[in-house]
RODO-2510 file (C-alpha; in nm, 4 decimals, decimal comma):
residues 319
     n   res          X          Y          Z
     1     m    11,1141     9,1118    11,9920
     2     a    11,1173     9,4946    11,9298
     3     e    11,3653     9,6614    11,7187
     4     v    11,3927     9,9919    11,5175
     5     g    11,3579     9,7843    11,1858
     6     g    11,5380     9,7247    10,8921
     7     t    11,7549     9,4531    10,7101
     8     g    11,9840     9,3583    10,9682
     9     k    11,8003     9,1134    11,2023
    10     v    11,5909     8,8045    11,1305
    11     a    11,3988     8,5691    11,3732
    12     e    11,1725     8,2798    11,3448
    13     i    10,7860     8,3433    11,3859
    14     n    10,5168     8,0855    11,3940
    15     g    10,1342     8,0552    11,4782
    16     r     9,8096     7,8855    11,4332
    17     v     9,5083     7,9629    11,2618
    18     t     9,1457     7,8145    11,2545
    19     g     8,8951     7,7764    11,0178
    20     a     9,1551     7,8185    10,7043
    21     r     9,0169     7,7195    10,3664
    22     e     9,1963     7,5155    10,0875
    23     g     9,4364     7,7175     9,9247
    24     q     9,4647     7,9956    10,1806
    25     q     9,8036     8,1130    10,2812
    26     v     9,9644     8,3573    10,5587
    27     v    10,1037     8,6955    10,4409
    28     m    10,3381     8,8570    10,7176
    29     y    10,4235     9,2220    10,7461
    30     t    10,6940     9,4198    10,9594
    31     r    10,6582     9,7868    11,0231
    32     s    10,9744     9,9765    10,9681
    33     f    11,0486    10,3593    10,9151
    34     g    10,6807    10,4225    10,8843
    35     l    10,5885    10,1594    10,6489
    36     w    10,4859     9,7778    10,6549
    37     w    10,6744     9,5508    10,4743
    38     v    10,6061     9,2384    10,3327
    39     q    10,7893     8,9309    10,4906
    40     p    11,0454     8,7671    10,4409
    41     f    11,1158     8,9353    10,1227
    42     a    10,8926     9,0998     9,8473
    43     n    10,9452     8,8163     9,5978
    44     q    10,8340     8,5646     9,8647
    45     p    10,5300     8,6866    10,0314
    46     f    10,3438     8,3943    10,1070
    47     t    10,3927     8,1380    10,3876
    48     k    10,2007     7,8081    10,3825
    49     i     9,9719     7,6628    10,6405
    50     q    10,0614     7,3250    10,7331
    51     n     9,8102     7,0779    10,8093
    52     g     9,5520     7,3222    10,7848
    53     s     9,6398     7,5040    11,1132
    54     t    10,0003     7,5856    11,1721
    55     w    10,2589     7,8036    10,9932
    56     s    10,6163     7,9294    11,0517
    57     g    10,8730     8,1440    10,8939
    58     q    11,1327     8,4087    10,8911
    59     i    11,0442     8,7667    10,9574
    60     h    11,2834     9,0902    10,9708
    61     l    11,2617     9,2349    11,3033
    62     g    11,0816     9,5596    11,3970
    63     p    10,8718     9,7372    11,6703
    64     e    10,5563     9,5793    11,5118
    65     y    10,4206     9,2939    11,3093
    66     a    10,1032     9,2120    11,1230
    67     v     9,9775     8,8582    10,9956
    68     l     9,6929     8,8239    10,7313
    69     l     9,4992     8,5101    10,6207
    70     v     9,4442     8,5398    10,2594
    71     d     9,2739     8,3586     9,9729
    72     s     9,4967     8,2082     9,7074
    73     s     9,3979     8,4917     9,4501
    74     y     9,5147     8,7602     9,6780
    75     q     9,8273     8,9879     9,5734
    76     p    10,0129     9,1387     9,8670
    77     f    10,1687     9,4968     9,8470
    78     p    10,5383     9,4585     9,8750
    79     r    10,5242     9,7523    10,1221
    80     t    10,2262     9,9723    10,2342
    81     e    10,1449    10,2505    10,4842
    82     n     9,8522    10,0590    10,6161
    83     i     9,7644     9,7015    10,6667
    84     p     9,4673     9,5895    10,4458
    85     a     9,1268     9,5793    10,5916
    86     l     8,9189     9,2620    10,5926
    87     g     8,7800     9,1603    10,2434
    88     n     8,9163     9,1754     9,8884
    89     g     9,0825     8,8402     9,9548
    90     v     9,1709     8,9178    10,3272
    91     t     8,9709     8,7009    10,5538
    92     a     9,1620     8,7707    10,9002
    93     v     9,4363     9,0146    11,0388
    94     a     9,6238     9,0056    11,3576
    95     i     9,8788     9,2889    11,4769
    96     t    10,1329     9,2810    11,7541
    97     k    10,3970     9,4905    11,9028
    98     g    10,7433     9,3266    11,9391
    99     q    10,8339     9,2201    12,2875
   100     g    11,0563     9,3869    12,4946
   101     p    11,1471     9,7777    12,5245
   102     a    10,9962     9,9461    12,2138
   103     p    11,2595    10,1631    12,0200
   104     p    11,2218    10,5275    12,0655
   105     e    10,9760    10,7022    11,8308
   106     y    10,9003    11,0576    11,7727
   107     p    10,5628    11,1640    11,8865
   108     a    10,2911    11,2116    11,6330
   109     k    10,2149    11,5787    11,4978
   110     t     9,9503    11,7288    11,3074
   111     i     9,9638    12,0893    11,1971
   112     h     9,7102    12,3230    11,0612
   113     f     9,8371    12,5085    10,7364
   114     s     9,6208    12,7064    10,4796
   115     g     9,2856    12,5623    10,5961
   116     y     9,4048    12,1970    10,6060
   117     d     9,5388    11,9685    10,8688
   118     w     9,8391    11,7836    10,7697
   119     a    10,0428    11,4873    10,9426
   120     v    10,4007    11,5430    11,0119
   121     r    10,6450    11,2658    10,9051
   122     n    10,7867    11,1179    11,2469
   123     e    10,9893    10,8233    11,1067
   124     a    11,2513    10,7590    10,8323
   125     s    11,1839    10,7470    10,4529
   126     d    11,3611    10,6094    10,1602
   127     h    11,2352    10,8764     9,9174
   128     a    11,4088    10,8595     9,5707
   129     g    11,6205    10,5531     9,6927
   130     v    11,7818    10,7285     9,9865
   131     r    11,7528    10,6694    10,3488
   132     n    11,6599    10,9928    10,5670
   133     p    11,5294    11,0258    10,9285
   134     f    11,2281    11,2697    10,9538
   135     d    11,1994    11,4827    11,2599
   136     p    10,8572    11,6676    11,3610
   137     a    11,1059    11,9456    11,4973
   138     n    11,1893    12,0277    11,1277
   139     v    10,8134    12,1400    11,0675
   140     s    10,6449    12,4612    11,1715
   141     v    10,3962    12,7123    11,0682
   142     d    10,4752    13,0764    11,1368
   143     d    10,2482    13,3671    11,2957
   144     l    10,1827    13,4719    10,9366
   145     g    10,0612    13,1208    10,8533
   146     a    10,3479    13,0050    10,6330
   147     l    10,4921    12,6480    10,6223
   148     h    10,8503    12,6045    10,7040
   149     l    11,0506    12,2933    10,6430
   150     h    11,3959    12,2201    10,7359
   151     i    11,6817    11,9921    10,6815
   152     a    11,8884    12,0136    11,0019
   153     r    12,2010    11,8696    11,1626
   154     s    12,1273    11,5532    11,3631
   155     g    12,4384    11,4547    11,5277
   156     d    12,6872    11,3555    11,2505
   157     n    12,4021    11,3182    10,9955
   158     w    12,1195    11,5139    10,8788
   159     s    11,7289    11,5073    10,9611
   160     s    11,4624    11,6346    10,7118
   161     g    11,1055    11,7558    10,7189
   162     e    10,7667    11,6229    10,5541
   163     v    10,4036    11,6798    10,5629
   164     k    10,0886    11,5056    10,4197
   165     l     9,7160    11,5836    10,3867
   166     t     9,5026    11,3984    10,6267
   167     r     9,2593    11,3409    10,3574
   168     a     9,2499    11,2614     9,9951
   169     l     9,1272    11,5209     9,7437
   170     g     9,1123    11,3560     9,4033
   171     y     9,0770    11,5401     9,0759
   172     g     9,1129    11,9077     9,0582
   173     t     9,3916    12,1743     9,0775
   174     y     9,6607    12,1747     9,3461
   175     v     9,8397    12,5330     9,4061
   176     f    10,1540    12,5687     9,6151
   177     v    10,3175    12,9307     9,6605
   178     v    10,6687    12,8638     9,7471
   179     r    10,9751    13,0967     9,8276
   180     d    11,3009    13,1245     9,6442
   181     v    11,4799    12,7784     9,5720
   182     s    11,7882    12,9352     9,4226
   183     h    11,9532    12,9186     9,7525
   184     l    11,9297    12,5148     9,7661
   185     e    12,2407    12,3275     9,7564
   186     p    12,2798    12,0679     9,4936
   187     s    12,1807    11,7725     9,7406
   188     a    11,8756    11,9584     9,9014
   189     v    11,5525    11,8462     9,7261
   190     f    11,1931    11,9800     9,7766
   191     a    10,9225    11,7872     9,6430
   192     l    10,5403    11,8763     9,6113
   193     f    10,3724    11,5375     9,5160
   194     t    10,0802    11,3229     9,5351
   195     w    10,1500    10,9716     9,6660
   196     d     9,9234    10,6691     9,7713
   197     g    10,0563    10,4803    10,0435
   198     t     9,8694    10,1833     9,9813
   199     g     9,9306    10,1261     9,6161
   200     t    10,1714     9,9137     9,4414
   201     e    10,5261    10,0301     9,3420
   202     q    10,3933    10,0248     8,9912
   203     n    10,1003    10,2674     9,0761
   204     r    10,1542    10,5079     9,3711
   205     r     9,9424    10,7660     9,1893
   206     e    10,2504    10,9971     9,1994
   207     l    10,2610    11,3365     9,0393
   208     d    10,5541    11,5383     9,1366
   209     i    10,7132    11,9008     9,1204
   210     e    11,0526    11,8338     9,2313
   211     l    11,2852    12,1248     9,3007
   212     g    11,6488    12,0432     9,3497
   213     r    11,9726    11,9453     9,1531
   214     w    11,9775    11,6012     9,2892
   215     g    12,3294    11,6211     9,4007
   216     h    12,5026    11,7605     9,0925
   217     e    12,6072    12,1239     9,0476
   218     k    12,5004    12,1240     8,6721
   219     n    12,1521    11,9762     8,6680
   220     d    11,8468    12,1646     8,6047
   221     n    11,6788    12,2469     8,9562
   222     a    11,3195    12,1626     8,8630
   223     h    11,1280    11,8877     8,7241
   224     y    10,7454    11,7751     8,6144
   225     v    10,7136    11,4251     8,6585
   226     v    10,4297    11,1501     8,6193
   227     q    10,5748    10,8549     8,7875
   228     p    10,7550    10,6332     8,6899
   229     y    11,0409    10,8940     8,5936
   230     y    11,2348    10,6525     8,3894
   231     v    10,9727    10,6552     8,1067
   232     p    11,1209    10,9470     7,8740
   233     t    10,7831    11,0888     7,8076
   234     n    10,6856    11,1035     8,1846
   235     i    10,9365    11,3675     8,2949
   236     l    11,0153    11,7440     8,1931
   237     r    11,3543    11,9102     8,3256
   238     f    11,3984    12,2755     8,3359
   239     t    11,5750    12,5655     8,5474
   240     l    11,4153    12,8119     8,7814
   241     g    11,5701    13,1464     8,8928
   242     g    11,5005    13,2918     9,2266
   243     g    11,1897    13,4612     9,4035
   244     v    10,8390    13,3620     9,4997
   245     e    10,6817    13,1151     9,2363
   246     t    10,3449    12,9447     9,2332
   247     h    10,3591    12,5752     9,1264
   248     t    10,0068    12,4178     9,0028
   249     i     9,9139    12,0624     8,9283
   250     h     9,5760    12,0211     8,7514
   251     w     9,4797    11,6885     8,7495
   252     q     9,1796    11,5406     8,5536
   253     p     9,0979    11,2212     8,3804
   254     g     9,3517    11,1052     8,1338
   255     q     9,5348    11,4514     8,1782
   256     v     9,7582    11,6313     8,4100
   257     d     9,8806    12,0139     8,3387
   258     f    10,1890    12,1261     8,5396
   259     t    10,2416    12,5188     8,5567
   260     t    10,4872    12,7377     8,7376
   261     t    10,4497    13,1252     8,7393
   262     a    10,6734    13,4015     8,8925
   263     g    10,5286    13,5611     9,2190
   264     a    10,2311    13,4628     9,4097
   265     h     9,8801    13,4448     9,2644
   266     d     9,5189    13,4267     9,3810
   267     g     9,3677    13,2814     9,0793
   268     a     9,4908    13,5134     8,8212
   269     e     9,7752    13,3567     8,6532
   270     g    10,1031    13,5614     8,6262
   271     h    10,4174    13,5310     8,4135
   272     v    10,4589    13,1734     8,3104
   273     l    10,7965    13,0388     8,3627
   274     n    10,6975    12,6856     8,2417
   275     r    10,4261    12,4563     8,1440
   276     h    10,3619    12,1180     8,0464
   277     q    10,0798    11,8688     7,9752
   278     f    10,1193    11,4991     8,0268
   279     t     9,8362    11,2755     7,8794
   280     s    10,0241    10,9557     7,8959
   281     g    10,0259    10,7182     8,2162
   282     v     9,8171    10,9600     8,3961
   283     p     9,6936    10,7885     8,7139
   284     v     9,3320    10,7482     8,8629
   285     p     9,2954    10,9099     9,2014
   286     n     9,2460    10,6469     9,4857
   287     g     9,3687    10,7262     9,8332
   288     d     9,6512    10,9372     9,7372
   289     l     9,7518    11,2343     9,9578
   290     v     9,9219    11,5595     9,8798
   291     r    10,2623    11,5701    10,0400
   292     m    10,5283    11,8094    10,0978
   293     s    10,8831    11,6880    10,1575
   294     f    11,2286    11,8553    10,2095
   295     f    11,5272    11,6185    10,2287
   296     n    11,8845    11,5402    10,1574
   297     y    11,9726    11,3372     9,8617
   298     n    12,2780    11,1794     9,9928
   299     k    12,3845    10,9930     9,6872
   300     g    12,4832    11,2827     9,4794
   301     e    12,8350    11,4092     9,3821
   302     v    12,8255    11,7271     9,6306
   303     p    12,7514    11,6381     9,9785
   304     l    12,5077    11,8796    10,1696
   305     r    12,7287    12,1171    10,3883
   306     n    12,4715    12,3314    10,5707
   307     e    12,1335    12,3233    10,7214
   308     s    11,8393    12,4985    10,5030
   309     e    11,4845    12,5860    10,4913
   310     m    11,2116    12,5749    10,2361
   311     v    10,9150    12,8165    10,3005
   312     v    10,5634    12,7430    10,1463
   313     e    10,3504    13,0356    10,1743
   314     k     9,9877    12,8723    10,0849
   315     f     9,8243    12,5839     9,9575
   316     e     9,5099    12,5870     9,7496
   317     y     9,2774    12,3168     9,6132
   318     f     8,9953    12,3827     9,3732
   319     p     8,7798    12,1050     9,2676
***
């Protein structure tokens, strides 16, 4: 059965394998809100094969399902953007769509910005522990080449905007020229970050520049973060004023340097507003993609009241 996805509906599922070896098991996934989620739960990722051929279990409903035949040593991702390929403990993969009318989905969209192709998020996400729908209509590039991301009204709710690079870049310097953030309401958050959609929850290779007050009037409105953020030495909080600012992430083995300067800059550094170096917990690149996300943090004390826009004038990468 095809459903939008989520935690509300489960169903029985069963199947048959041929040629399974001793100790092998089945791992099931449901696609929901742009990610594949292991089934039936993250702490119960394996389904036993009975009599060497048949298996059955419970699965949360969604628009698409995947089943993997894996070796006993395989450790499945609790959630992933892409189903693992054959190899590294995966010996067979089957993917099927749910039966019946498929739930409506936004069409895929790609934009060209600052010399790179970016995929536009077209499904909901749970960034920072909050669920937000993402609408491709909230992403555009203007005639001067600037990227616009919106938080817009969507019925009685809000929809957000996000893009990600279509290829990984790895170590190097990432430069974002961003217009004024002083206008943002407390619950509007703009994030510039790397993120590995196939990594584990303990290692998404995530480096963040986060601009917003996370729903609180008196919070600082800027963070540098090497995830996980809850490690005290992994985060630096500070406050930014208004105007165009250039944010830089310089990522190298064992070290990442964040810098924010006033104004837009082509190579030469301007007036430094903040700078910090992290040398602990710095990830190694492997499939991570640069992302820019503008979303409603709907768990804060101050609810969002108005539509909002963030503009990125330019992105640059230097190996």
